[in-house]
C-alpha positions in Angstrom: 32.5 -5.2 -7.8 35.7 -3.9 -5.2 36.6 -6.4 -2.3 36.2 -3.3 0.1 32.4 -3.4 -1.0 32.1 -7.2 -0.5 34.0 -7.5 2.9 32.1 -4.7 4.2 28.5 -6.2 3.4 29.4 -9.2 4.5 30.8 -7.9 7.8 27.4 -6.2 8.5 25.5 -9.4 7.3 27.5 -11.8 9.6 26.8 -9.2 12.3 23.0 -9.2 11.7 23.1 -13.1 11.1 24.7 -13.3 15.0 21.9 -10.9 16.2 19.0 -12.7 14.3 20.7 -16.3 16.1 20.6 -14.4 19.5 16.6 -13.6 19.3 15.7 -16.9 17.6 16.7 -18.3 20.7 13.9 -16.7 23.1 11.2 -17.4 20.3 8.3 -19.9 19.8 9.6 -22.4 17.4 6.9 -21.6 14.9 7.9 -17.9 15.1 11.5 -18.5 14.9 11.2 -20.9 11.9 9.1 -18.1 10.2 11.9 -15.5 10.7 14.6 -17.8 9.8 12.8 -18.3 6.5 12.4 -14.6 6.0 15.9 -13.9 6.8 17.5 -17.0 4.9 15.6 -15.5 1.9 17.3 -12.3 2.4 20.7 -13.5 2.6 20.2 -15.3 -0.8 19.5 -12.2 -2.2 22.7 -10.4 -1.0 24.7 -11.4 -4.2 22.4 -9.8 -6.5 21.6 -6.9 -4.4 25.5 -6.1 -4.2 25.5 -6.1 -8.1 22.4 -4.3 -8.2 21.0 -2.8 -5.1 18.2 -1.0 -7.1 16.6 -4.7 -7.9 15.5 -4.7 -4.0 13.1 -1.9 -4.8 11.4 -3.9 -7.6 11.1 -6.8 -5.1 9.2 -4.3 -3.1 6.9 -3.4 -5.9 6.1 -7.2 -6.3 5.4 -7.9 -2.8 3.6 -5.0 -2.0 0.3 -7.0 -1.6 2.0 -9.6 0.6 1.0 -8.2 3.9 -0.7 -10.8 5.6 0.4 -13.8 3.8 3.3 -14.6 4.5 4.2 -12.7 7.7 4.2 -13.6 11.5 3.6 -11.7 14.7 6.5 -10.9 16.9 4.9 -9.4 20.1 2.4 -6.6 18.9 4.6 -6.4 15.6 3.8 -7.8 12.1 6.8 -8.9 10.4 6.4 -8.6 6.8 8.8 -9.2 3.8 8.9 -5.6 2.8 9.9 -4.8 6.0 13.0 -6.9 6.2 13.9 -5.3 2.5 13.9 -1.9 3.8 16.6 -2.8 6.1 18.6 -5.4 3.7 18.1 -3.0 0.6 19.0 0.1 2.5 22.0 -1.4 4.1 23.6 -2.8 1.0 22.7 0.3 -1.0 24.3 2.7 1.3 27.2 0.5 1.5 27.5 -0.1 -2.1 27.2 3.5 -3.2 29.3 5.2 -0.3 32.4 2.7 -1.4 31.9 4.2 -5.0 31.2 7.5 -3.8 28.0 7.5 -5.4 25.4 8.7 -3.1 23.1 11.3 -4.6 20.7 13.1 -2.7 18.6 15.2 -4.9 16.3 18.3 -4.1 12.9 16.9 -2.9 10.9 19.6 -1.0 8.3 16.9 -0.3 11.5 14.4 1.9 11.3 17.7 4.3 7.7 17.8 4.6 7.6 13.9 5.4 10.4 14.2 7.8 8.3 17.2 9.3 5.3 15.0 9.7 7.3 12.3 11.4 8.7 14.8 14.1 5.5 15.9 14.7 4.2 12.4 15.5 7.4 11.9 17.8 6.0 15.4 19.4 2.6 14.3 19.7 3.7 11.1 21.7 4.0 13.6 24.7 0.2 13.8 24.9 -0.4 10.0 25.0 -1.7 8.0 27.6 -0.4 4.7 26.6 3.3 5.3 25.3 3.9 1.7 24.5 1.0 2.1 21.7 2.2 5.3 20.5 5.8 3.8 20.2 4.6 1.0 18.2 2.8 3.1 15.7 5.5 5.7 15.5 8.3 3.2 14.9 6.4 1.9 11.9 5.8 5.3 10.3 9.5 5.8 10.5 10.2 2.9 9.0 7.8 4.2 6.0 10.0 7.4 6.3 13.0 5.5 5.6 11.1 3.5 2.7 10.4 7.2 0.9 14.0 8.2 1.5 15.3 4.8 0.4 13.2 5.0 -3.1 13.7 8.7 -3.8 17.5 8.3 -3.5 17.8 4.6 -5.3 15.4 5.2 -8.1 16.7 7.6 -10.5 16.9 5.7 -14.3 14.0 4.7 -16.5 15.2 1.3 -16.8 14.5 1.1 -12.8 11.0 2.5 -13.3 10.3 -0.1 -16.1 11.5 -2.9 -13.7 9.2 -1.7 -10.8 6.2 -1.6 -13.2 6.9 -5.2 -13.9 7.1 -5.9 -10.4 4.1 -4.3 -9.6 2.0 -6.0 -12.3 3.1 -9.5 -12.0 2.8 -9.2 -8.0 -1.2 -8.2 -8.5 -1.4 -10.7 -11.1 -0.7 -13.4 -8.5 -2.5 -12.0 -5.7 -5.4 -11.5 -8.0 -5.5 -15.2 -9.3 -5.0 -16.1 -5.4 -8.1 -14.0 -4.5 -10.1 -15.7 -7.3 -8.9 -18.9 -5.7 -10.2 -17.6 -2.4 -13.8 -16.7 -3.5 -14.5 -20.1 -5.5 -12.6 -22.4 -3.4 -15.0 -20.9 -0.4 -17.8 -21.1 -2.7 -17.3 -25.0 -3.2 -17.1 -25.4 0.5 -13.4 -25.5 1.1 -12.3 -24.8 4.8 -10.4 -21.6 5.6 -7.4 -23.3 6.2 -7.1 -24.2 2.5 -8.5 -20.8 1.2 -6.9 -18.6 4.0 -9.8 -16.0 4.4 -10.3 -14.6 7.9 -13.5 -16.1 9.6 -16.0 -13.0 8.7 -14.9 -12.7 5.2 -16.0 -16.2 4.1 -19.5 -16.9 3.0 -20.7 -17.3 6.7 -21.8 -13.3 6.8 -23.1 -12.4 3.0 -23.4 -15.9 1.8 -20.3 -15.2 -0.3 -16.6 -14.8 0.1 -15.4 -11.3 0.3 -11.8 -11.3 -1.3 -8.9 -10.2 0.7 -6.0 -12.2 -1.1 -2.7 -11.9 0.6 -4.0 -8.6 2.4 -4.9 -8.1 6.0 -8.6 -7.1 4.9 -10.5 -6.6 1.9 -10.4 -3.1 1.9 -6.5 -3.0 1.9 -7.0 -5.4 -0.6 -9.2 -3.1 -2.8 -7.3 0.0 -1.7 -3.6 -1.6 -3.0 -5.4 -2.8 -6.7 -6.0 1.0 -7.5 -2.1 0.6 -8.3 -2.0 -2.2 -11.0 -5.3 -1.4 -12.2 -4.3 2.5 -12.8 -0.9 1.5 -14.3 -2.4 -1.0 -16.4 -5.3 1.3 -18.0 -2.9 4.2 -18.5 0.0 2.1 -19.9 -2.5 0.7 -22.2 -4.4 3.7 -23.2 -1.0 5.4 -24.3 0.4 2.2 -25.9 3.4 1.8 -23.7 2.1 -1.8 -22.3 4.4 -3.8 -24.5 7.3 -2.6 -22.5 5.9 -4.2 -19.3 4.1 -7.1 -20.7 2.1 -8.4 -23.8 -1.0 -6.3 -24.4 -3.4 -9.4 -24.6 -1.8 -10.7 -21.0 -2.7 -7.0 -19.9 -6.3 -7.1 -20.8 -6.9 -10.5 -19.1 -4.7 -9.3 -16.0 -6.9 -6.1 -15.8 -10.2 -8.1 -16.0 -8.8 -10.3 -12.8 -8.0 -6.8 -10.9 -11.4 -5.6 -11.5 -13.1 -8.9 -10.6 -11.1 -8.9 -7.5 -11.7 -5.2 -6.7 -15.5 -5.7 -7.2 -15.7 -8.7 -4.7 -13.7 -7.1 -1.8 -16.8 -5.1 -1.4 -15.5 -2.3 0.1 -17.7 0.7 -0.4 -15.3 3.0 0.3 -12.9 1.6 -2.6 -16.0 2.0 -4.9 -16.1 5.7 -3.9 -12.4 5.9 -5.0 -12.9 4.1 -8.2 -15.2 6.9 -9.2 -12.9 9.5 -8.4 -10.1 7.7 -10.3 -12.5 7.2 -13.4 -13.3 10.9 -13.1 -9.3 11.7 -13.4 -9.0 9.3 -16.4 -11.6 10.8 -18.3 -10.2 14.3 -17.4 -6.5 13.9 -18.2 -6.8 10.9 -20.8 -10.0 11.9 -22.6 -8.6 11.8 -26.2 -7.4 8.4 -25.5 -10.3 7.1 -24.0 -12.9 8.4 -26.6 -11.4 6.2 -29.5 -13.5 3.2 -30.9 -10.8 0.8 -30.4 -10.3 2.1 -27.0 -13.9 2.1 -26.1 -14.9 -1.5 -27.5 -11.7 -2.8 -25.6 -12.6 -1.3 -22.4 -16.6 -2.4 -22.8 -15.3 -6.0 -23.3 -13.4 -5.7 -19.8 -16.6 -4.1 -18.3 -18.8 -7.0 -19.5 -16.4 -9.4 -18.5 -15.7 -8.0 -15.2 -19.3 -7.3 -14.1 -20.7 -10.3 -15.9 -18.1 -12.6 -14.3 -18.7 -10.9 -10.9 -22.8 -11.3 -11.3 -22.6 -15.4 -12.1 -20.0 -15.6 -9.4 -22.6 -13.8 -6.8 -25.7 -15.6 -8.7 -24.0 -19.3 -8.2 -23.3 -18.5 -4.6 -25.9 -19.2 -1.5 -29.4 -17.9 -2.6 -28.9 -14.8 -0.6 -25.7 -13.6 -1.9 -26.6 -11.3 -4.6 -29.2 -9.4 -2.4 -26.5 -9.3 0.4 -24.0 -7.7 -2.0 -26.8 -4.9 -3.4 -28.2 -4.3 0.3 -24.3 -4.1 1.3 -23.4 -1.6 -1.6 -26.5 0.4 -1.2 -25.5 1.0 2.2 -29.2 -0.2 3.4 -27.6 -0.9 6.9 -26.8 2.8 7.4 -29.4 3.2 10.5 -28.2 -0.3 12.2 -25.4 -1.9 10.7 -22.4 -2.3 12.8 -20.0 -1.1 10.1 -22.0 2.3 9.4 -22.8 3.1 13.3 -19.5 2.3 14.6 -17.6 4.7 11.9 -20.1 7.3 12.7 -19.2 7.1 16.5 -15.8 7.0 16.0 -15.7 10.1 14.0 -17.6 11.9 16.7 -15.4 10.6 19.4 -12.2 11.8 16.9 -13.9 15.2 16.7 -14.3 15.5 20.7 -10.5 14.5 21.0 -9.3 17.2 18.7 -11.6 19.9 20.5 -9.6 19.1 23.9 -6.2 18.6 22.2 -6.2 21.0 19.3 -2.3 21.4 18.6 -0.5 18.0 18.9 -3.6 16.0 19.5 -3.5 13.0 22.0 -0.9 11.3 21.0 -0.2 9.1 17.6 -1.7 5.8 17.7 -3.6 6.4 21.2 -7.3 6.9 19.6 -7.9 3.5 21.0 -6.4 3.9 24.0 -8.6 7.1 24.8 -12.0 5.8 24.0 -11.5 2.1 25.3 -11.7 0.8 28.7 -8.3 0.8 30.0 -5.8 2.4 27.9 -3.1 0.4 29.7 -4.0 -3.2 28.5 -4.3 -4.2 24.9 -7.9 -5.5 24.2 -8.1 -9.1 22.7 -9.8 -7.6 19.4 -7.1 -4.9 19.2 -7.5 -1.1 19.4 -10.3 1.0 18.0 -9.4 3.0 15.0 -11.5 5.9 13.6 -11.9 4.4 10.2 -10.9 8.0 8.6 -7.4 8.5 8.4 -7.8 12.6 8.0 -9.9 12.5 11.4 -7.5 9.7 12.8 -4.8 12.3 12.0 -6.5 15.2 13.4 -7.2 13.7 16.9 -4.0 11.9 17.3 -1.4 14.3 15.8 -3.7 17.8 16.1 -4.2 20.1 13.4 -0.4 20.8 12.7 -0.1 17.3 12.1 -3.3 17.1 9.4 -1.8 20.5 7.9 1.5 18.8 7.4 0.0 15.5 5.8 -2.0 17.7 3.9 1.1 19.8 2.3 3.0 16.4 1.6 0.1 15.4 -0.7 -0.3 18.9 -2.2 3.5 19.2 -2.6 3.3 15.7 -4.5 0.5 16.9 -7.0 1.9 20.5 -7.2 5.6 19.3 -8.3 4.3 16.5 -10.4 1.9 18.8 -12.5 5.2 21.1 -12.9 7.1 18.1 -14.0 4.6 16.6 -16.3 3.6 20.1 -18.2 7.6 20.7 -18.9 8.7 17.1 -19.9 9.0 15.2 -23.3 10.0 11.8 -21.7 6.8 9.5 -22.9 7.3 6.6 -20.7 8.2 8.6 -17.2 5.1 10.8 -18.1 2.7 8.2 -18.4 4.2 6.4 -15.3 4.0 9.4 -13.2 0.4 9.9 -14.6 -0.7 6.2 -13.6 0.7 7.0 -10.0 -0.9 10.1 -9.6 -4.4 8.7 -10.8 -3.8 5.7 -8.6 -2.9 7.7 -5.6 -6.0 9.7 -6.0 -8.1 6.8 -5.4 -6.1 5.6 -2.6 -6.6 9.0 -1.0 -10.3 9.1 -1.6 -11.0 5.5 0.5 -8.6 6.9 3.4 -11.6 8.8 4.3 -12.9 5.4 5.1 -10.0 3.5 7.0 -7.4 4.6 9.1 -3.9 3.2 9.4 -1.1 5.7 8.7 2.1 3.0 8.2 0.2 0.8 5.3 3.3 0.2 2.9 1.9 0.5 -0.4 0.6 3.8 0.5 4.0 5.2 1.0 5.6 3.2 -1.6 3.2 5.2 -4.1 3.9 8.6 -2.5 7.5 7.6 -2.9 7.2 6.3 -6.1 5.4 10.0 -7.2 8.6 11.7 -5.9 10.9 9.7 -7.5 9.3 9.9 -11.0 8.8 13.8 -10.5 12.7 14.1 -9.7 13.6 12.1 -12.6 11.4 14.3 -15.0 12.8 17.3 -13.7 16.4 16.3 -13.8 15.6 14.9 -17.4 14.5 18.5 -18.6 17.3 20.0 -16.9 20.1 17.8 -18.7 18.3 18.0 -22.3 
């Protein structure tokens, strides 16, 4: 490692450290301590990242589920570990690679579409009635654009995809074990201060806890779980799981992931899982319908649903009935969740009709439908709870078309790469990410936050794996 690289990184690190120290002076003591802890951890990583900047992407993969714990609020922003990692890894990667003259930006039509989507978001801000809210959401979306760029230019070796797969697996397993701790801890009466469940997700609502683990809400955790579930299932089916972890541990982890998924009680996620299972049956049919595979999956199925049934049965007497009623949408005519979503959808369509081209401005659905557009409500801004309708209302038809083109571009290029490649591991990895993304996108019709880290990380991984496969075939 050259002295020039080390000196450059250290100078940047010192400048950043002084800037953070200046910010800490004006912050609440608890917030300052939290920020100092995260920044201190980032500084400890600098020597490792100088030698291997791509390791930072593996860390991001590991920390995907850690959106709420650990994090802290600064103003209206929630500072998360992966937000810090984007900047730390990005600065070190660019510094190291530029010093070695090794910056390589591969051809990627999807990158242009992602950039165009962010530009349209910026243009939509001209229509916003609450520019502060629009600026906050735009800043986080732009950060996701940086994430996409960083992943697609820095991850280009098979060993790096293997390391990322390990990061995804172990991060999910830790989050899954913590999720079970939440569920059973709540069942035996532990307070929320120990289980770290938000009020409303403990047994006071349904007679049992809805697992949210380290995520903001149960539905976000369920959406994230598509990634490790798809990765583990596809790797097991194709016999490559041993490159990540022992297959026995993988089956145990799969059962843990699935139990957590069921106990999030996210109806939208269940629909997404149906779509993912259909995709698995279509694209992995020959591997699924083998006696050995069927028996193994049957055992996992029995363990998951048997375990979930017993867990619910041992909770309050109403727990099982409440679970069945919620999943069956028996509250569709009067339940707050269903009725508020339908009302929000109607409002979004009306707003789109009045602003069809660029919409009402990114992040401005809430300010347009709530009482005072200039003052942030205590309960937060309303959302549509349908990302596609929210994009339509806030960024107009132009924004929705470009978002659709991003997804279409991802799948078309990925299918071309899969059809023409012989690289076994990369084909399997890309297939698992495509299947996970399908589940994510289906559930995206039931919630709406445009800057969710794990979604953009998956999009970036699909692009990076596609680029790797296409390059692999060119260099053979």
